[in-house]
N, C-alpha and C positions, 0 to 999 in steps of 0.2 A: 447581545442577543436578540432576534428578530422580534419586533412587536407582533402580537397577535392580529390576525386580519379583521377588519371591521365586521360587524354582525352581518352586513349583506354579503361579504365576501367578495372575492375578485369575479369578473366575469368569466365563464368557461372559455377555454381555447377554441377559438373557430377558424376556418381557413383565412389567411391573409391577416390575422390579428397578430400582434406582438406577442413574442413568447413570454412566459411567466417568468420572473426573476425570483430571487431570494426574498425580496421585499415583499413580494406578491403571496408568498405560502405561509399558511398557518403554521404556528410551532408544534400545534398537535399533529399535523401530517408530517412534519420533519420526524417527531418522534415515533410514528408508525413506519415510516420509511426506515427508521433504525432497527425497529424490530424485525422488519421484512429482510432488510441486508443481512442481519445475524442469523436468519433462519428460524425465528422464532414465531412467525406467522408466514403462510404462502402468499403469492401473488393476489389470489383472488381475494382472501381475507383483508389484505393490505387495502385493496380497491374499494371494498365494500365498506370498510371502517372509515376510510378516508372520505368516502362519499357521504357518510352519516355524520361526520364531526363537525362539519361546517358547509355551508352554502359554497358550491364551487370546489369542493373538496376532491371530487372525482378528477377535475383538471389538474389541480395542483398534484395529485398522485401521479397521473400520466406525465407531469412536467418533469418528475423527479426520476423517471426511468432513464438510463445512459444513452447518450447520442454519440456513438463512437467517432462518427466523422469530424467532431470536435475535438477528439483526443489528438490528433497527429499535430505535433508542433516541429518535427524534425521528419522530413521525407525519407523514404526508404534510400532514395537515390543522392542524399545529401553527399556532397563530395568530401565531407569531414569524416565519413565513417564507412565501415564494411561490414555488413550484417549477414548473419546466415543462421540456419536451425541445425543443432548439433545433437547428439546424444552422448550422455556421460554415463559410467556404471554407478549403480546406487546398491551396494552391499547392505542387507538389513532393511532396505526400504519396500516401498510398496511393488516395485518392478525391478527386474535385472538393470533395465535402461531407463532414464529419464530424459525426456526431450527438453531442450531449452533454446533460448535465442539469445545468441552470442554477438555482439556488437564491438567491434575494435575501431579505436582511431585509425586513420589513414597513416602510414609510416611504418618504420620498422619495429618500433618498440624497443625494450620491453616497456608496458606500461602499468602503474598502479591499478588495481582490479577491485571493482565493486559489484557484489550481488545484489540483485534486484528481486525482492519476493513478493509476490502478488497477494491479493485481497483473498477472500475466501470463495473465490470463484474461478480461479485458474488464471493462465496467461492470457489476459484480454487484451485488446488494441491499446488501452491506456498504459498498461505496464510494459508492454512492448516500446511505446513511445517514450516513456522514463527511461529505459535502457538505452535508447538512441540519444535522449540528452545527456546521459552519463557519458557516453562515448563522444560525444561532441565537444565534451569539456575535457577530453584527453584521458579517460579511464576506459579501460578493458572491462565491458560490462557482460553479465550474464543473468537473464531471467528465466529461471527454470518453471517448467509447466508441471505442477505437481499432480494435474490430472492425467498425465502420460499414461499411467496403466488402465485407465478407461477410456481410452482413446484421444485425450487431449481436449483442450478448451472447446466446448461444442459450438461456439459461435454466438452465444446469448447469456447473460448472467444468470438467468433463472435455472437453466438447466446445468450452468457450471457450478452454482450454489449448492443444487441437489447432488451431483456428482461428487464434489469435494466432501460432503458430509458422509458419503458412503464409505470413504476411504478410512483406513486405520490411521487414526491421528497421530500415533507416535512413530509409526513408519513414515508418514508424510513429513514430518520433521526431518527424520532421518535422511529422506530424499533431498532436503534443503542443505543440511549438513554435508552430504556428499558432493552436492553443486558447489558449496563453499570451497570445499578441498580440491575439486577438480579445477576451479577458476584459479585458486592460488598457485596451483602447480602447472598451469597452463604455459605453452612455450612463449606466449606473447606477455605473460604477466610478469611482474617485477618482483612477485613473492609478497608484496605488500597488500593486504586485503581490507576492505570495508563491506560493511553489510547495511542496507536500508530496505524498509518494508513498510507496507500500508495496512491499516486494519489486522487482519489475521497476520500479514506480513511483518507489521510491527512488533506484535507479540512474539513471532518467531524470531525477530532480530533479537530481542531481548533473551530469547532462549539460548541462541548461537553464541551470544556473549558469555553465557555462563558455562557452556560445554567446550567452547575452543579455546579458553584460556589465552595464553601468549600468542596463538596462531591468528589470532584475530587482531588487527590494528586499530578499528574504529566501527562503531555501531550507531546508526541513525534510524530509530523507530519513529515512524509517524502514527500517533494515536493507536499505539498497540498496548495489549495486556501486559501488566508488569510481570517481570520473571518471579518465580517463587522467592520467598524471603530467604529461606534456608541456603539457596543457591547463589545468591548475590555475592557472597565473599569470593566465589570463583571467577568473577569477571575481572578480567585484567584490561581490556582496551576501554578508552574514553569513549564516552556515549553523549550524543548531541540529541535530545528527546523532544519531539514536537508534539503538543496537545491542542485540540480544539477547545474553545470555551465551553461550549454546550454540549457536552459528551459524558453525560453522568456515568455510563456504563464502564469508561475506562478513567475517568477523573476520581472516583471513588478508590482507586487503587493506586492513586499517586502518593499520598502522603507516606503510606507504609514502605512504597518502593523508595522514596527519595530517602527516608530515614535510614533504611537497610543499606543504600548505597553510601551515605555519610559515614554510618557506623564501620563500614567494610573499606572505607578511604577509596571507593571507587571515584575516578574523576569523571564528572558529566556536568552539563549544562542543560537546562530544560526552558523551553518557551510555551507559554499560553497565548494563543492567537486571539484577540477579543473578535467579537461578534461572528464567530465560526462554528459551524457543525462538523461532527465526525465525517472525515472524508473530504476536508476542504481542497485538498491538493488535486482532486480528481477532476480534470477539466471537462470530462464528458458528462457532468451532472450539474443540476442547479446548486448543489451543495457547495459546488466549487467558489472559493472567494479569492479573485485574482490577485490582490495585494499580498494576501497572507501566503498563497501558494508561491509566489514569486520570492517574498522574503525568505520563506522557510527554505526554499530551494537554493537561494543564493547562500543562505547560511549552511545547508549542507554541502555545497560544492567547495566553499571556503573551508570547512572542516575537513573535508576529505583531502583538500591539498595540503593542509597542515599536517594531517596526521600520516598521509600515504605517499606523498611525494618526496 
């Protein structure tokens, strides 16, 4: 866990100064950012409360806002992949057609498939990059945009989060389920399907594990809400579960979820990454923790190779 800032706080960011890092940011500002990310306070309240909680708090708050230029680790033109935007049918969802980002490895295939589910703000550049990362490792990856019925990801997370909250949440999960089914049956797919997701997408990964049964071969939720306890016995796929150490909103759900999985004989392994915040895998934000992000992703790819290839 990060130590609180000194009473004086860090110097506010100025042009030419070094950017703030995790170690510079007061834990109370991280906590406010978590409230903001999950829609419990708006951007204005987040900035105002951060400014009030500590000297330099406003600079800390601004440092936590995403910088998507940092998100790209696999170029659009990387020779290992072929990427395109597609639409797929979504009966029972929020729209008849949902847009998605489909990334295939170069070659003829078929390839094992991985659905990549976004956070609570739509298909932003970070999630697109995760899909490219999966494809570069040999997986056919699809990242749906749940905001398709409202015009798609609007180009910034504030509006994206607002739009996603306006959608029917049950139908939104159906849109992800239909994306999984579309991907599994795609001509380039081997028919073996894994799902991974982050934050809201992590919780949706757990949900899909309960409703897809034997049609799902592996699930990797990142700091996602637990599946409903009564639904856990329906899980057939093995799960690899990633948790941040400092994430009370998710971690309070962990003991009951793990006990339910044990009782139901669900195959799972979970990891808690020390000194991390919720969202530690997202390399566009200061909550990103490079060592934990790399280790968790290495484990994810190894797990998918074991279960899907």
